[in-house]
C-alpha positions as CSV (number, residue, x, y, z in Angstrom):
1,M,-12.8,-7.3,14.9
2,T,-16.3,-9.5,16.1
3,I,-17.0,-13.1,14.5
4,G,-20.5,-13.8,13.1
5,I,-22.6,-13.9,10.2
6,C,-24.7,-12.0,8.1
7,L,-28.2,-12.3,7.1
8,A,-29.3,-10.7,3.8
9,A,-32.4,-10.7,1.8
10,G,-33.2,-8.0,-1.0
11,A,-32.5,-5.0,0.7
12,V,-32.6,-6.2,4.4
13,H,-29.3,-7.0,6.2
14,A,-28.7,-8.1,10.0
15,F,-25.6,-8.9,11.6
16,I,-25.4,-11.5,14.3
17,A,-22.2,-11.9,16.7
18,A,-22.2,-15.6,17.1
19,G,-18.9,-18.1,16.4
20,Q,-21.8,-20.9,16.2
21,F,-24.8,-21.4,15.7
22,T,-27.6,-23.8,15.1
23,L,-30.0,-23.5,12.3
24,A,-33.5,-25.2,13.2
25,W,-36.7,-25.9,10.7
26,T,-39.7,-28.3,10.9
27,H,-40.5,-30.3,7.5
28,S,-43.6,-28.9,6.0
29,I,-45.7,-31.9,5.4
30,E,-44.1,-34.6,8.0
31,K,-43.8,-32.0,10.9
32,I,-40.4,-33.4,11.9
33,R,-37.6,-31.0,13.2
34,W,-34.3,-30.7,11.7
35,E,-31.4,-29.4,13.3
36,E,-27.7,-28.2,12.0
37,D,-24.8,-27.4,14.0
38,Y,-22.4,-24.6,12.2
39,R,-19.3,-22.9,13.2
40,V,-17.9,-19.9,11.5
41,A,-14.0,-20.4,10.9
42,G,-11.5,-19.6,7.9
43,G,-14.5,-17.6,6.2
44,M,-16.6,-20.6,6.0
45,L,-19.7,-22.1,7.7
46,H,-18.2,-25.7,9.1
47,L,-21.3,-28.0,9.4
48,D,-20.5,-30.1,12.3
49,E,-23.6,-32.3,13.2
50,A,-27.3,-32.6,12.1
51,R,-30.2,-34.2,14.0
52,I,-33.6,-35.0,12.5
53,R,-35.9,-36.1,15.2
54,G,-37.9,-38.9,13.8
55,S,-37.8,-40.0,10.4
56,G,-40.9,-40.0,7.4
57,A,-41.8,-39.9,3.8
58,G,-38.1,-38.5,1.8
59,M,-36.6,-38.0,5.4
60,E,-34.7,-41.2,5.6
61,P,-31.3,-40.4,8.2
62,P,-27.9,-41.1,6.1
63,A,-26.1,-44.5,6.5
64,G,-23.9,-44.0,9.3
65,A,-26.7,-41.7,11.6
66,L,-27.0,-43.2,15.1
67,L,-30.4,-43.0,16.9
68,I,-30.0,-41.4,20.0
69,D,-33.2,-40.9,22.4
70,G,-35.5,-41.0,19.0
71,V,-33.2,-38.4,17.4
72,W,-31.4,-39.4,14.6
73,H,-27.5,-37.7,14.8
74,Y,-25.2,-37.7,12.0
75,R,-22.0,-35.7,10.2
76,P,-23.5,-34.4,6.8
77,A,-20.9,-35.5,3.6
78,V,-21.1,-31.5,2.9
79,R,-19.2,-30.1,6.0
80,E,-18.3,-26.9,4.5
81,L,-20.2,-23.6,2.8
82,R,-19.3,-20.6,1.8
83,E,-23.2,-19.1,2.3
84,L,-26.6,-21.1,3.1
85,R,-29.8,-19.8,0.8
86,L,-32.5,-20.4,2.4
87,A,-36.3,-20.3,0.9
88,R,-38.8,-19.1,2.9
89,S,-42.6,-19.1,2.8
90,T,-45.4,-17.6,4.4
91,Y,-47.3,-20.7,4.2
92,T,-44.7,-22.7,6.5
93,A,-43.3,-22.1,9.7
94,D,-40.1,-20.0,9.5
95,Y,-36.3,-21.6,10.1
96,E,-34.9,-20.9,13.6
97,L,-31.6,-19.1,14.6
98,C,-30.1,-20.5,18.1
99,I,-27.4,-19.0,19.6
100,P,-25.4,-20.6,22.4
101,G,-27.1,-19.1,25.4
102,A,-29.8,-17.5,24.1
103,P,-33.2,-18.7,23.3
104,C,-34.2,-20.1,19.5
105,K,-35.5,-17.2,17.6
106,S,-37.6,-17.1,14.6
107,L,-35.7,-15.9,11.4
108,A,-38.3,-13.1,11.2
109,S,-36.7,-11.6,14.2
110,W,-34.0,-10.0,12.1
111,I,-35.4,-10.6,8.5
112,P,-39.2,-10.9,7.2
113,V,-40.2,-13.9,5.6
114,D,-41.5,-12.1,2.9
115,A,-38.2,-10.3,1.8
116,G,-37.9,-13.7,-0.1
117,T,-34.6,-16.2,-0.2
118,T,-32.2,-15.4,2.9
119,L,-28.5,-15.4,2.5
120,V,-26.7,-16.9,5.4
121,A,-23.0,-16.0,5.2
122,P,-19.9,-15.5,7.6
123,C,-18.8,-12.0,8.1
124,S,-16.7,-9.8,10.8
125,R,-17.6,-6.3,12.0
């Protein structure tokens, strides 16, 4: 059995064999990159760390965040999730999925942007 994540939007599905990944996106107004590091364990997504590569209107890092080389690092309050629901739009840059040992790829590499809200959940094959 291979542990990974399943992506789904409408009738489109994809399986990615990865026990950990980084979800990244660029804020549509401020154009600042956000990153969240997840690992799959016990049928849940565990959010271990998040980073904001700057700050701007409505994007202040939370209390306790550390500024390291211009990047805010912090541990989110919500740390365990059953799934992520990602709203996507053809009018903004797509999310990126970064798997250790491989270059980051647009989520559109697996699920078209116009397929609608994309579900990311732990799964196995």
